[in-house]
C-alpha positions as a Markdown table, in Angstrom:
| # | Residue | x | y | z |
|---|---|---|---|---|
| 1 | Unk | -13.3 | 77.5 | 71.4 |
| 2 | Unk | -10.4 | 80.0 | 71.1 |
| 3 | Unk | -6.8 | 78.7 | 70.2 |
| 4 | Unk | -5.3 | 77.0 | 72.7 |
| 5 | Unk | -7.4 | 77.3 | 75.5 |
| 6 | Unk | -6.1 | 74.4 | 77.4 |
| 7 | Unk | -2.6 | 75.2 | 77.0 |
| 8 | Unk | 0.0 | 73.3 | 78.9 |
| 9 | Unk | -3.0 | 71.7 | 80.8 |
| 10 | Unk | -2.7 | 67.9 | 81.5 |
| 11 | Unk | -6.2 | 66.4 | 80.7 |
| 12 | Unk | -6.6 | 62.0 | 81.5 |
| 13 | Unk | -9.5 | 60.7 | 79.0 |
| 14 | Unk | -10.7 | 57.5 | 79.4 |
| 15 | Unk | -11.9 | 55.4 | 77.2 |
| 16 | Unk | -10.1 | 57.7 | 74.7 |
| 17 | Unk | -8.5 | 54.7 | 72.4 |
| 18 | Unk | -12.7 | 55.0 | 70.0 |
| 19 | Unk | -15.6 | 57.1 | 69.7 |
| 20 | Unk | -16.2 | 60.6 | 72.0 |
| 21 | Unk | -13.0 | 59.7 | 73.8 |
| 22 | Unk | -11.2 | 60.0 | 70.8 |
| 23 | Unk | -12.9 | 63.1 | 69.3 |
| 24 | Unk | -12.7 | 65.1 | 72.9 |
| 25 | Unk | -9.0 | 63.7 | 73.1 |
| 26 | Unk | -8.2 | 65.5 | 69.7 |
| 27 | Unk | -9.7 | 68.3 | 70.4 |
| 28 | Unk | -8.5 | 68.4 | 73.8 |
| 29 | Unk | -4.6 | 68.2 | 72.2 |
| 30 | Unk | -5.8 | 70.5 | 69.5 |
| 31 | Unk | -6.2 | 73.4 | 71.9 |
| 32 | Unk | -2.9 | 72.9 | 73.4 |
| 33 | Unk | -3.8 | 70.1 | 76.1 |
| 34 | Unk | -1.5 | 67.7 | 77.2 |
| 35 | Unk | -3.6 | 64.5 | 76.6 |
| 36 | Unk | -3.7 | 61.5 | 78.4 |
| 37 | Unk | -5.7 | 58.9 | 77.1 |
| 38 | Unk | -7.0 | 55.6 | 79.1 |
| 39 | Unk | -8.3 | 52.5 | 77.9 |
| 40 | Unk | -8.4 | 48.2 | 78.0 |
| 41 | Unk | -7.0 | 48.2 | 74.4 |
| 42 | Unk | -3.8 | 49.5 | 73.7 |
| 43 | Unk | -4.2 | 49.3 | 70.2 |
| 44 | Unk | -7.4 | 51.4 | 70.3 |
| 45 | Unk | -5.0 | 54.0 | 72.5 |
| 46 | Unk | -2.2 | 53.7 | 70.0 |
| 47 | Unk | -4.0 | 54.4 | 67.2 |
| 48 | Unk | -5.7 | 58.0 | 68.5 |
| 49 | Unk | -2.2 | 58.7 | 69.9 |
| 50 | Unk | -0.4 | 58.8 | 66.3 |
| 51 | Unk | -3.4 | 60.9 | 65.1 |
| 52 | Unk | -2.9 | 63.4 | 68.0 |
| 53 | Unk | 0.8 | 63.2 | 67.3 |
| 54 | Unk | 0.4 | 63.7 | 63.8 |
| 55 | Unk | -1.1 | 66.8 | 64.4 |
| 56 | Unk | 1.9 | 67.7 | 66.5 |
| 57 | Unk | -0.2 | 67.5 | 70.4 |
| 58 | Unk | 1.4 | 65.9 | 73.2 |
| 59 | Unk | 0.0 | 62.5 | 74.3 |
| 60 | Unk | 0.6 | 59.5 | 76.5 |
| 61 | Unk | -1.3 | 56.3 | 76.0 |
| 62 | Unk | -1.9 | 53.9 | 79.5 |
| 63 | Unk | -3.5 | 51.2 | 79.1 |
| 64 | Unk | -5.9 | 50.4 | 82.1 |
| 65 | Unk | -8.9 | 49.0 | 83.2 |
| 66 | Unk | -10.9 | 51.5 | 85.2 |
| 67 | Unk | -12.3 | 49.0 | 87.0 |
| 68 | Unk | -9.3 | 47.7 | 88.8 |
| 69 | Unk | -8.6 | 50.5 | 91.4 |
| 70 | Unk | -4.5 | 49.5 | 91.2 |
| 71 | Unk | -4.5 | 50.2 | 87.3 |
| 72 | Unk | -6.5 | 53.6 | 87.9 |
| 73 | Unk | -4.0 | 53.8 | 91.1 |
| 74 | Unk | -1.0 | 53.4 | 88.1 |
| 75 | Unk | -2.8 | 55.9 | 85.8 |
| 76 | Unk | -2.7 | 58.8 | 88.5 |
| 77 | Unk | 0.6 | 58.0 | 89.0 |
| 78 | Unk | 2.4 | 57.6 | 85.6 |
| 79 | Unk | 0.9 | 61.3 | 85.1 |
| 80 | Unk | 1.8 | 63.2 | 88.1 |
| 81 | Unk | 5.4 | 61.5 | 87.7 |
| 82 | Unk | 5.5 | 62.8 | 84.3 |
| 83 | Unk | 3.6 | 65.9 | 83.7 |
| 84 | Unk | 3.5 | 67.1 | 87.5 |
| 85 | Unk | -0.5 | 67.7 | 87.9 |
| 86 | Unk | -3.8 | 66.7 | 86.6 |
| 87 | Unk | -6.2 | 69.4 | 85.4 |
| 88 | Unk | -8.5 | 67.8 | 83.7 |
| 89 | Unk | -10.3 | 64.4 | 84.5 |
| 90 | Unk | -13.1 | 62.8 | 81.6 |
| 91 | Unk | -14.4 | 60.3 | 82.2 |
| 92 | Unk | -16.0 | 58.7 | 79.9 |
| 93 | Unk | -14.7 | 54.9 | 79.8 |
| 94 | Unk | -18.5 | 53.2 | 79.4 |
| 95 | Unk | -19.9 | 50.0 | 78.8 |
| 96 | Unk | -23.3 | 48.6 | 77.3 |
| 97 | Unk | -25.9 | 46.5 | 76.2 |
| 98 | Unk | -29.2 | 45.7 | 75.2 |
| 99 | Unk | -31.0 | 43.5 | 77.3 |
| 100 | Unk | -34.7 | 42.5 | 78.8 |
| 101 | Unk | -34.1 | 42.8 | 82.7 |
| 102 | Unk | -35.4 | 39.7 | 83.0 |
| 103 | Unk | -32.7 | 38.2 | 81.2 |
| 104 | Unk | -30.2 | 39.9 | 83.0 |
| 105 | Unk | -26.7 | 38.4 | 84.7 |
| 106 | Unk | -25.2 | 38.9 | 87.8 |
| 107 | Unk | -22.1 | 39.1 | 85.2 |
| 108 | Unk | -23.9 | 41.3 | 82.9 |
| 109 | Unk | -25.0 | 43.5 | 85.7 |
| 110 | Unk | -21.3 | 44.0 | 87.1 |
| 111 | Unk | -19.6 | 44.2 | 83.7 |
| 112 | Unk | -21.5 | 47.4 | 82.9 |
| 113 | Unk | -21.7 | 49.0 | 86.9 |
| 114 | Unk | -18.2 | 48.2 | 87.4 |
| 115 | Unk | -16.9 | 50.0 | 84.9 |
| 116 | Unk | -19.2 | 52.6 | 85.0 |
| 117 | Unk | -19.4 | 53.4 | 88.3 |
| 118 | Unk | -16.5 | 52.1 | 90.2 |
| 119 | Unk | -14.6 | 53.0 | 87.5 |
| 120 | Unk | -15.8 | 56.7 | 87.7 |
| 121 | Unk | -15.9 | 56.9 | 91.1 |
| 122 | Unk | -12.1 | 55.0 | 91.8 |
| 123 | Unk | -10.7 | 57.7 | 88.3 |
| 124 | Unk | -12.2 | 61.0 | 90.6 |
| 125 | Unk | -11.6 | 60.0 | 93.8 |
| 126 | Unk | -6.9 | 59.1 | 93.0 |
| 127 | Unk | -7.6 | 62.1 | 90.3 |
| 128 | Unk | -9.0 | 64.7 | 93.1 |
| 129 | Unk | -6.5 | 64.2 | 95.6 |
| 130 | Unk | -4.3 | 65.6 | 93.2 |
| 131 | Unk | -6.9 | 68.4 | 92.6 |
| 132 | Unk | -7.0 | 69.1 | 95.8 |
| 133 | Unk | -3.2 | 69.7 | 96.5 |
| 134 | Unk | -3.2 | 71.4 | 93.7 |
| 135 | Unk | -6.4 | 73.9 | 94.7 |
| 136 | Unk | -8.3 | 73.6 | 91.4 |
| 137 | Unk | -9.3 | 70.9 | 89.2 |
| 138 | Unk | -12.1 | 70.0 | 86.8 |
| 139 | Unk | -13.9 | 66.9 | 86.1 |
| 140 | Unk | -16.5 | 65.9 | 83.3 |
| 141 | Unk | -18.7 | 62.7 | 84.0 |
| 142 | Unk | -20.2 | 61.5 | 80.6 |
| 143 | Unk | -23.5 | 59.8 | 81.6 |
| 144 | Unk | -26.9 | 59.7 | 79.4 |
| 145 | Unk | -30.7 | 60.9 | 79.8 |
| 146 | Unk | -31.8 | 57.6 | 80.9 |
| 147 | Unk | -30.1 | 57.8 | 84.2 |
| 148 | Unk | -33.1 | 60.0 | 84.9 |
| 149 | Unk | -35.7 | 58.7 | 82.7 |
| 150 | Unk | -34.9 | 55.2 | 82.4 |
| 151 | Unk | -35.0 | 52.8 | 79.6 |
| 152 | Unk | -36.2 | 49.7 | 78.8 |
| 153 | Unk | -33.1 | 47.4 | 78.4 |
| 154 | Unk | -30.2 | 49.0 | 79.9 |
| 155 | Unk | -31.5 | 48.8 | 84.0 |
| 156 | Unk | -27.4 | 47.9 | 84.1 |
| 157 | Unk | -26.4 | 51.2 | 82.5 |
| 158 | Unk | -29.2 | 53.6 | 83.4 |
| 159 | Unk | -28.5 | 52.2 | 87.2 |
| 160 | Unk | -24.7 | 52.9 | 87.1 |
| 161 | Unk | -25.0 | 56.2 | 85.4 |
| 162 | Unk | -27.5 | 57.4 | 87.6 |
| 163 | Unk | -25.1 | 57.1 | 90.6 |
| 164 | Unk | -22.7 | 58.2 | 88.4 |
| 165 | Unk | -25.1 | 61.5 | 88.2 |
| 166 | Unk | -25.3 | 61.8 | 92.3 |
| 167 | Unk | -21.9 | 61.5 | 92.6 |
| 168 | Unk | -21.2 | 64.5 | 90.0 |
| 169 | Unk | -23.5 | 66.5 | 92.5 |
| 170 | Unk | -22.0 | 64.9 | 95.7 |
| 171 | Unk | -18.1 | 66.0 | 94.8 |
| 172 | Unk | -19.8 | 69.0 | 93.6 |
| 173 | Unk | -20.5 | 70.3 | 96.5 |
| 174 | Unk | -18.1 | 68.8 | 98.5 |
| 175 | Unk | -14.9 | 69.6 | 96.6 |
| 176 | Unk | -16.1 | 73.0 | 95.7 |
| 177 | Unk | -13.7 | 74.7 | 98.6 |
| 178 | Unk | -10.9 | 73.5 | 96.5 |
| 179 | Unk | -11.1 | 74.9 | 93.8 |
| 180 | Unk | -12.9 | 72.0 | 91.8 |
| 181 | Unk | -15.8 | 71.6 | 89.8 |
| 182 | Unk | -17.3 | 68.7 | 88.8 |
| 183 | Unk | -20.4 | 68.2 | 86.2 |
| 184 | Unk | -21.6 | 65.8 | 84.1 |
| 185 | Unk | -22.4 | 65.3 | 80.2 |
| 186 | Unk | -25.6 | 63.5 | 78.9 |
| 187 | Unk | -25.1 | 63.2 | 74.6 |
| 188 | Unk | -28.3 | 62.0 | 72.7 |
| 189 | Unk | -27.7 | 58.3 | 70.5 |
| 190 | Unk | -24.3 | 59.1 | 68.4 |
| 191 | Unk | -23.2 | 56.5 | 66.3 |
| 192 | Unk | -19.5 | 55.5 | 67.3 |
| 193 | Unk | -17.8 | 52.3 | 67.3 |
| 194 | Unk | -19.2 | 50.9 | 71.2 |
| 195 | Unk | -23.4 | 52.1 | 69.9 |
| 196 | Unk | -23.0 | 50.8 | 66.8 |
| 197 | Unk | -21.7 | 47.3 | 68.2 |
| 198 | Unk | -23.3 | 47.5 | 71.7 |
| 199 | Unk | -26.9 | 49.1 | 71.1 |
| 200 | Unk | -27.3 | 47.7 | 67.5 |
| 201 | Unk | -26.8 | 51.9 | 66.0 |
| 202 | Unk | -25.4 | 50.2 | 63.4 |
| 203 | Unk | -28.0 | 50.3 | 60.2 |
| 204 | Unk | -29.2 | 53.1 | 58.7 |
| 205 | Unk | -32.8 | 51.3 | 59.7 |
| 206 | Unk | -32.0 | 51.6 | 63.1 |
| 207 | Unk | -30.4 | 55.3 | 63.4 |
| 208 | Unk | -34.2 | 56.2 | 61.6 |
| 209 | Unk | -36.1 | 54.3 | 64.3 |
| 210 | Unk | -33.9 | 56.2 | 67.1 |
| 211 | Unk | -34.0 | 59.6 | 64.6 |
| 212 | Unk | -38.0 | 59.5 | 64.6 |
| 213 | Unk | -38.5 | 59.9 | 68.6 |
| 214 | Unk | -36.0 | 62.6 | 68.5 |
| 215 | Unk | -37.6 | 66.5 | 68.2 |
| 216 | Unk | -34.7 | 67.6 | 66.3 |
| 217 | Unk | -35.3 | 64.6 | 64.2 |
| 218 | Unk | -31.7 | 63.4 | 64.1 |
| 219 | Unk | -28.8 | 62.1 | 65.8 |
| 220 | Unk | -26.4 | 63.9 | 67.8 |
| 221 | Unk | -23.0 | 64.0 | 65.8 |
| 222 | Unk | -19.1 | 63.2 | 68.0 |
| 223 | Unk | -18.3 | 66.7 | 67.0 |
| 224 | Unk | -20.6 | 68.5 | 68.5 |
| 225 | Unk | -20.5 | 66.3 | 71.6 |
| 226 | Unk | -17.1 | 67.0 | 72.1 |
| 227 | Unk | -17.4 | 70.8 | 71.7 |
| 228 | Unk | -19.7 | 71.2 | 74.5 |
| 229 | Unk | -17.4 | 68.5 | 76.5 |
| 230 | Unk | -14.4 | 71.0 | 75.9 |
| 231 | Unk | -16.5 | 73.8 | 76.8 |
| 232 | Unk | -17.4 | 72.4 | 80.0 |
| 233 | Unk | -13.5 | 71.7 | 80.8 |
| 234 | Unk | -12.6 | 75.6 | 79.9 |
| 235 | Unk | -12.7 | 78.8 | 82.1 |
| 236 | Unk | -15.9 | 79.9 | 80.4 |
| 237 | Unk | -17.7 | 77.1 | 82.5 |
| 238 | Unk | -15.9 | 78.5 | 85.6 |
| 239 | Unk | -18.6 | 79.3 | 87.4 |
| 240 | Unk | -21.0 | 75.8 | 86.3 |
| 241 | Unk | -20.2 | 73.0 | 88.5 |
| 242 | Unk | -22.3 | 70.4 | 89.7 |
| 243 | Unk | -24.9 | 70.6 | 87.0 |
| 244 | Unk | -25.7 | 68.3 | 83.8 |
| 245 | Unk | -26.0 | 69.9 | 80.7 |
| 246 | Unk | -28.5 | 67.9 | 78.0 |
| 247 | Unk | -27.9 | 67.4 | 74.5 |
| 248 | Unk | -30.2 | 65.1 | 73.2 |
| 249 | Unk | -32.1 | 67.3 | 70.2 |
| 250 | Unk | -35.1 | 66.9 | 72.6 |
| 251 | Unk | -34.7 | 63.0 | 73.0 |
| 252 | Unk | -35.5 | 62.9 | 76.9 |
| 253 | Unk | -38.6 | 64.9 | 76.5 |
| 254 | Unk | -40.9 | 61.7 | 74.6 |
| 255 | Unk | -39.1 | 59.3 | 77.0 |
| 256 | Unk | -36.2 | 58.5 | 75.1 |
| 257 | Unk | -36.9 | 54.7 | 75.5 |
| 258 | Unk | -34.6 | 51.9 | 73.9 |
| 259 | Unk | -38.1 | 48.9 | 73.8 |
| 260 | Unk | -38.3 | 49.7 | 70.0 |
| 261 | Unk | -34.7 | 48.7 | 69.5 |
| 262 | Unk | -34.9 | 46.1 | 72.2 |
| 263 | Unk | -37.8 | 44.1 | 70.4 |
| 264 | Unk | -36.3 | 45.2 | 67.5 |
């Protein structure tokens, strides 16, 4: 990316305290953006905020549960009150865990769907109103290829992310007239705190099991996925909207299934 691509742009990143969210936030700040990071875990947010601050970036950490409309409303209001606008929204907050579909409880279903689908809508609808008023903005939704391929063990997440994909295309068609671009990014398996904890990516053997089904024979790096996210939010992608960029090493072409992990 060119130096200071996002100078003085205001970006909200949900799930910004760890993993991909942290990396995207760091890169946005390095490129000049004012970054507002949101997560339920203030300790994680403070860690990311310190990293950004130590590099001279501008950051605001706002503890937020995206499942709660009132908290998202407060996040958006705080951002506007402090910085005057919202240029970029990255809906990265997510929840997931492996479970056979027949064993998924209503609470388990709701825990994931409310974060992924409801949370994305709450953030998009509220930030979108500000973007409409501004006459411009960019929304990027982090999804997964199983939103269209399906995969054993993640019916809750796959269903929610399929909804987010439909939301992405719908809002792109509807809000393009206001200068708002809406896209999705579907990364492949990455080793992050969340994946290690919830999807059993925490061992070398598990990573080998996943990588063997990837045509490029490796997992994605958080760095390379974050770079793609920044591209989609940048002026270089000014004519891209309603699209989903897939970066999974070709895994979806081979089914992108968690079946081996589920049975392991």
